[in-house]
N, C-alpha and C positions, 0 to 999 in steps of 0.2 A: 430455574432462576436461584432457587433456594439451595439446591445441591452444590450449584457453582459456587454461591455465596459462601457456603459452610467450607467447602474445600479450599477457596482462596482466602477464606477469613476477612472478606469485604461486605459492605452493607448491600443488601439485595437490591436497593435502588441504584446503586452503580453498576451491577451487573445487568439490571433491566435498561439503564440508559445506553450501555455497551451493546447489548443485543439489539437495541432500537437503531443505534448507529450503524451497526453491520447490515442489518436489514436495509437501511436508507441508502446505503453504498452498493447494495446488491449482493453482498458476499452471503447472505443466508435468506431464507424466506421462512415464514410461520404457518404452519396449518392449525387452525383452531383445533384445541383438543387433543393434537398429535404432537406438538413441539416445533423446534426450529431445525432447519436442515440446512446443510452447505448447498449453496447454488452452484451450477455448473459455471464453468468459465465464460460461457457465452453469454450468460445473464449479468455480468459484472458491468455496471454502468461507470464510464469514465467521468470522473469529476473535472469538468472542462477549467473550472477555475484553479483548482490546484495543480492541472497539468500545466496551465500558463504559468503558474508560479514556479515549478519545476523547470520549465523550458528556460525561464529568465534566469533562474539560478545556474543552469547548466551553460548558457551563453557567457554568463559571468565567468565561471571556471575555465572554459575554453579561451577566453580573452587573456586570462591570467596566465594559463600555459604558454600561449603564443607570446605574450610579453615575456615569459621568463626564457624564450628561445627555442621551445619545441616546434619542430616541424609538424605538418598535417598529419603525415603518416604515423609519428609517434604518438600524437593525441588519440589516434584512431585505434593504434595497439592497447593503449591505457585504457580506452572505452571499452574494447572487446576483452580486456583481461577483467575489468570491472564487471561487465555483464556475465562472465562465466563464473567470477567469485561469489556474485550476489543474487545470480538468477534462480534461486530455488523457490521464489515466489509462484511461478507458473509453472 
């Protein structure tokens, strides 16, 4: 935590909060005395509340695209393109 805070020039408390949140979300795990490690993708827990919010936003966007006159297949093409461009997370 100290090394990261020095490298980023931020308060160590901020780094600790970030680590705690990453651990809460399942992205990392901590072994006492050894440090923090990146979890395998199978260990990541889905935040159901956040997922619900994103689905709601996505439905709004799809409705807006339909209102603009786009067809279902055009929307699917846009969606596929967005996944290709932004799919570097996993």
